N, C-alpha and C positions, 0 to 999 in steps of 0.2 A: 337274581330275579328282580325285575323292576315292575312295580304295580302302581299305576297312576289312577287316582280317583279324580274325576272332573265334576265340579259342582256349579249349578246355578242356585244360589242360596239367598234366603231372605229377600227374594224378589219374585214377581209373578212368574208362573210356570216353572216353579222350582223343579230341579231335575238332577240326575246323577248319571255318570257313565264310568266305565272302567276299562283301562287299557293294560294288557298284560304282555310284557316283553314285545311291545310294538304292534300288538293286534287289538283293535277295538272290539271288545267282546260283547258288551251289553250296555244299553242305555234305556232309561225310563223316566217319565215325568211323574211327580208325586201325585198329581191329580188322578192318575189311572188307578192308584192303590186306595187313596182315602176318599175318592169320589167327589171331591170339591173342585169345581172348575177353576183353573188358573191359580191353584193354591200357592201361597207364598209362605216361605219359612225355611227351616232346616229340613231337607228331604231325607229324613231318617229312614223311612220305609224304602225309599229308592236305593239308598246306600246298602241296606240289608239285602235287597234283591240283587244288586251288583255283586256283592260278596258271595251270595249263595250261588249265583250262576258261575262265578269264577272259582268256586270251591276254595275260598280264601277267608281269612279272619282279619279283623281290623288291624292287628299288629303286623300283618304282612304288607300293608300299604306303605310304600316308600315315599310317595309324593301325593299331595293334594293340590289340585289346580282350581282356583276360584275365579269366576269371571267378573271380578271387580277388584279395583285397587284404590284403597283410601288415599294414596298419595297422588293419584292422577289429577291433574289440573288443580293442585292443592292451593297455589297462590291465588288463582282466580276465585276458587271456592271460598277461601278465607276472606278475601276482600268483600265478596258479595254477602257473606254471612254477617260480617261486621256492619255493613251498610244497611242491611235490611232485617236481620233476625235477632239482633241483640236484645230487642224488646219483644214481648209476646210469647206465646206458647210454642212457636215453631222450633225454637232452639232445642227444646227438650226432645222433640221427635227426631231431629237431626242427630243429636248426641246419642240417643238410644240406638239409632241405625248404625252409627259409627262404632259404637261399643260392640255390637253384634259382629261386625266385620273383624275387628281386632281380636276378639276372643273366640274365634271360630274353633280352634283346637279344643278349648275348654268345653265349648258347647257340644262338640262331637263326642268327647269322652263322657260327658254327663248323660247324653242320650243313649249311648251304646254300652254303658256300664252293665255288667262287669268286664266285657271285652273292650279293651282300650287300645288306643293307637300308640305306636312306638314313639319313644322320645327322639328317635332318629328320623322320624317322618318329617319331610320338608313341606312347608306351606308356601304355595306360590300364588301371589295376588296378581292376576292378569287383567289389564285394563279392559273394561266392558266392551268397547268397540273393537279393540284388537282381537278379543275373543270371537266377536261376530265375524270379523274378516277372516280369521283363522278357520272358522267352521266352513267357510266357502273356498278359501284358497287351497288348502291342503287336499281336499277331495277333488278339486277341479282337474287336476292333472296338468295344469299350466306351469311352465317353468318361470314365467313372469306374468304379472297382471297389475292393473289398477284395482285396488280394493276399496269398496265404498260400504259404509255402515250408516244407516239412517234409522232412528227410532224416536221414541218420546224423549227419554233421557237415560243416560247411564254414566256414572262417574262425572257428572256435571257437564256432559257433552251430548249433543244430539246428532251431529254429523261428523264422520271422520273419513278423510280421503287418504289412502295409504299406498305406498309403493311395496309391492310384493315381488321379491326377487331372490333366487337362490335360497328358498325356504325361510327367508327373513321377511318380517313385516315392519315397515317404518311409517309412522304417521307423518304425512306431508302437510296436511291442512285440516283444520277442525272448526266447528261452529259450536259455541258453548251456550249453556243456560243463560238467560231464559228463552232463547230463540229455538224453536223446534217445529219442524214440519209435522212430526208425529203428534205433538200437542195440538196443533191447528186441526188436524183431522179428527182427533179424539174429541176435541171440544165441540165440533159440529155434529159428531155422532151423538153426543149427549144432548145437544140442542134439539135435534129432531125426535128425541124421546128414547133412544137406546142407551140406557143408563148403566148397564152392567159392564164391568171391565172386559175388554176384548171384543166389544160389539162392532168394531169398525168394519168387519166383513159384511155386516148387514147393510150399512150405508153403501158400501161398494156395490152390493147386489141390487140395491134399490136405484142406484144412480142411472142405470141404463133405461129406466122407465121415465126419467124426467128430462127437462130441457134446462141447460145451464144458464138461465137468465140472470142469475145473481153473480156470475163470475167476476165481472168488472167491479161490482160493489164490494165483494169480498177482497179482491186484490188491492183495491185502493184504500180500504179502511182497516183491514186486519193485519196488513204488513206496512212497514214504514215507507217502502218504495217497491216498485215492481221488479227490480233486479236483485233484491236482497232477500234473506230469510229472516230478517229482524221483525219480530212481531210488534204490533201496536198493543202494548200491554194494557191500554185502557179497556180492551175487549176481553181480557183474560184475567183469571184469578190466581194462577199458580205461583206468583211471586209474593202474594200478600202474606203477612206474618201470621195470619190466622187460618191460612189454607192448610188442609190436612189431606194426606193420602196415606193409606195404611197397607203395608205389604207384610202383614202377619195373618196367616190363615187365608180367608177369602179376600182378595184385593178389593179395596173400597176407597173411593176418593170423592171429594166434593165436586160440584160443577166447575169445570175448567173455564167456562165462559162467564162473562159478566153481563149485567143487565143492558149494557150498551149494545150488545148483539141483538137483543130483543127489540130495542128501539130502531136499530139499523134495518132489520128485516121486517119490522112491523108485525111481529107474531111472537107469541110465547106460549109456554105450557103445552107444547105439542105432545100428543099421545100416539103410541104405536099400535094401539088396538083399533085404530081407525085411520089407516094410511090415506092421505089426501094428496092432491097434486102438489101442494106446497112442500110436503115431505120429499117428494120425488125431485122437484126442481132444486131444492137446497142440496140434496144428495148429489145430483148431477153437477151442480156448480162447485161443490166441495171437491169432487173427484177431478173436475177440470182444473181447478186451481192447484191441486196436489200435483197433477201431471205437468203443469207449466213450471212449477217450482222444482220438481224432480229433474226436469230436463236442464234447468239452470245448473244444478249440481253436476249432472252428467257432463254437460259441456265444459264446466269448470275443470272437471277431472280430465277430460279429453285434451284440453289445452296444455296439460303438463307433459304430454307426449312421452309417457312412461312405457306404455304397452298397448298393443292392439287387443288385449284380453281384459275383460272386466269380470270381477267377482263381486257379488252384491249380497248383503245380508242385513240383519236388523229387522225390527218389527214391520217397518214400511215395505220391506221386500216381500211381504205377504200379499201386497196389492197386485193381484194377478191381472187386472185391467191395465194398470200402468206398465206392468212388466211386458205385456204384449207390445205396447207402443215402443218400449225400449228395444225389444228384439227387432221390430219392424224398422226402426230408425237407421240400423246398420252403422251406428256410430262406432261400434266395436266389432271386430271380426268374430270374436267368440265371447259368449256371456255364460256365466255359471251362477246359478242360485241354488243353494243346498236344500235338502228336504226339510230342514228345521231352521229357517233363517231367523226366527224370533228368539226370545230370551231363553226358552228351553234348550235350544241348540247351543247356547253359550257354554254349557257344561262341556260339551264335546270340543268346542273351539278352544276353551282354556286348556283342556287336557292335551290337545294336539299341539298347541303353542309350546307347552312345557316339554313335550316329547321332542319337538323339532329344535328348540332353542336352548334348552338346558342340558341336553345330551347330544353329543356330536355324532353325525353320520347315522342317524336313526331312521329306519324305514318303518312307516306305520301302514298297516294293511286293513282291509275291510272298511274303507271309507265311503263307499258309494251306496251300499245297501242300507235302506231305512229300516230293514227288518231286524231290529236289535233287541226286542223285548222278550217277554215270556213265551214259552212254548209248553204245551201240556201233553202228556203221554196218552195213548189210546186207553190204557188201563185206568188212568185217573179219570179220563173223560167218561168212560163207561160207568164208573162208580157214581159220578155226579148225575148222569142221566138216570140211572136206576133210582137214585134218591129223589130227584125232582120231577121226573116225568111219569105221569100216570099212563101206562102203556095200554090201558083199556080205551083211553080217549085219543091217544096219539099213536101214529104208526112210526115205529123206530126200526131202521134197517142199518146193518153194518156192512161196509164194503171193504173187502181186502184190497181191491184194485181201485186206486183213485181215478184211473182213466174211465172206468165204468161209472163211478160216482159222478164225474163231470158230465158224462153223456146223459145221465138221468137228470141232473140239475139243469143242463142246457135245454132239455125238452120241457121241463117245468117252467123255466124262464120264458121259453117261446110261447107257452100257454098263458103268459101274463101272471104267473105266480111271483110273489115277492119273497126273496130269499135272504135270510141272514147267513152270511158266510164267515165262519170262524175257522181259520186254518193256519197252522205253522206259527212262526214268531210274530209277535205284535209289532206294528209299525211305531217308529219314534217320530214325534212331531204332530202337528195339528190336523193332518190330513190322512184319512183312511185310504190305503193304497192296495186294497184287495184282501188282506188277511183278517181285518176286522171291519167288514163292509156289509151294507145292505145293497143287494143287487136286484135289478129288474130289467125288463124289456124296454129298450129305448124307443122302439117303434110304436108303442102303445100311446095314443094321444091323451089318455086320462090317467096313466099310471102315476104321474107326478102328483096329481090331486089326491089319489088314493093313498100314496105314501105319506103325504103331509097330513091327511085327515086321520088315518088309522094308526100310523106308527110314529112319525117324527114330531107331529104336533107343533109345527113351526110356521113362520111367516110364508104365505103362499108365493111371494115374489122371488124367493131365493131359488136360484137354479140348481139343478143336479148335474153331476159331472159325467162325461163320457170316458170310459176306459176302453182303449182300442189296441188291437194288435199293432205293434210298432211298424211292421213291414207294410201294413195296409193304410197307414196314416195319410200318406200323400194322395190317396184316392178319395179321402173324405174331408181333409182339412187343407186350407190354403198353404200353411207352413209345413215344412218337412223336418223341423227340428225334433229332437227326441222327446223332450218334456216328460221325463219319467216321474216327476214329483208334483205334477199339477202346478208348476210355478207360474204359468200364465194362461190366460184364455187364448183361444185361437179361432179364427173365422172358419166356420163350416162351409164347405163348397155349396153354393146356392141351391143347386138341384138336389143335393143330399139332405138339406134341412127338413124337407117334408117327410123324409123317410124315418128320421129320428127326432120327432117333435119333443119327446120328453127330456132330451138333453140339449135342445137348442134354445138358447136364451132369446129374449125379445130382440136383441141386436144381432142375432144370427151367429153368435159365438158359443163356445163351450169351453169350460175349464178342463182341458183334456189331460188324461194320463196315458202316455205311451207305454205299453206293457211288452216287455221282451222276455224271451225264454230264459235268458241268462239272469235277469233280475228276479223273476218270480215265475218259475216253471208251472206251478199248479194253477195260478190265476190265468196265465197265458193259455194253458190247455183248456180251461173252462171256457174262456172267450172263444177259442178256436172251435170248440165243440158247438157253441151257439152259432158261430159263423157258418159251419157246415150245414146246419139246419135252416138258417134264415137268410144266408148270404149277406148278413150284416155283422162285421167283425168288432162289434161294440156292445158293451153292457153299461147300463146306468149304474153308477157307483156313488153311494153316499155313506157316511160314517155309521157304524153299528152302535147306535145309542138312541135314547129318547130324552132330549133335554138334560143331558148328563155327560160326563166324560165318556169317551169311547170305551166299550167294554174291554176288560182285560182277561177275565177268567171264564171258564166254561159255565160256572154258576151264574155269573152276570149275564152272559149271552142267553142262557135259558130263561132267566128271569125277564129279560127284555122281550124275548120271544113270547112268553106266556102272557105278559100284561099288555101286549099290543096285538094287532091283528095281522101280524106277519104270517104268511102261508107255510113257509118251509124254513127249517133251520138245518144248515149243513155245518156240522161241528166235528172237525178233524175227519175221521173216516165214517162218521155216523150221519144219517139223514133222518130228520124228524119232521113228520108231516101232520098237519091238523086233521 
């Protein structure tokens, strides 16, 4: 028996996955368990959940794959360290991080004592960007592809272009620290007032409301020239020997931008509790610059003439606006972006790389379904409901038949009730794809405002996603691609936009999820039931949470339901109505 544990460790969005004899069984991010968004560290709880699902013990693990390699870009790393960090406190932070990577087995044993790992267990350090590319290439089904990974930094690198062929991944070209498209985007996200780690999606959502009037100014000043990715470091802080970023617990880092940016844009101390036009215009300009630079990378890769297929991952691959332009460009015949292109998905990528490269002629299965997390029995769910729900004040019904439950839910949704939907296995990755979702009627013009005010308590400019029956997609959206993971926004057909105002963004787009019966039968059946009532094959879909990680357990789902003004909770086979 071969049991491979994949880890994204001591990095934001720490996670674990487990592959048993070639089947990806389970994957989970640590934040879902400890309730700390983007939590960074050793994902001990995730490891325990993996082992529990696989019904295995730590000593059964034969291989551990980690999505980082201390030896990657070692020469460049060493020279930069000696030139810049030999003085100041930064060297201690770097040394501590390196020590954690080297002593991973000791750390694992310390945290999982008295159950310890076998001495025969092999530790595999897989380059950060190769792990990203692997997370996209192996599930893509392509025999060959250009692989691109773009993020802030990982293993001293921000961009990797790879040749993927015959299940092998070879780095062809790379761009190293301190130059980074991800750092550029994150710095501007901080600049307009979104200071929390991982807030880039907020800038992206805001960008559609602005005019990119600062594009040329940012291009000319923040980069050394228009055709390169080399940053003008006068505008950034991340190379300074007193700059700190902490990937222990909740990720935290200082401002990436310097005061020069405030002088350039003639504004400072922007706050997000009062969004003005300047916020919107800077966001629009940042997004425009990102897209220009992204296409420089894509064109650079295209010139290598390796393949007509592209696989794309890394944190920057979460930019669904840019991704749609990438699809529209037709630069590649086929494009695949995985359900977890960010750092959390690196645990899966590292494990897949070990399976494919350390063991010959291995076939790995279950690579396209994002539903890899916890599932709870009807008996357990009933116990939690009985404990937490006062049935004098809430109506609780049990449905033996899920088809009947979906019919009832569809009718409630058609009457503009807001539904928390908790069903089956939890999704892996940052996007709720139906099993841990809040659902609503996309035809209601004010449902978006109601959800934001009563449940999500988030910025009003952020759009909600449409989940649509896959076979109906070309009747509502301009594109016919499948898009099962919400990888990109798509244009909604003009005459359809007025029918579904709650999922139509200001630019006429929606970050759509194509739902197929094969991928998620229950969610498909629910949308289909709504379709039969309303003639609209779409539901508004947003993550089941309230300014917290997506709910994982029945008790968390019930707690979120009780403390917000959600109308209905569908939890496995139970229906709870206020």
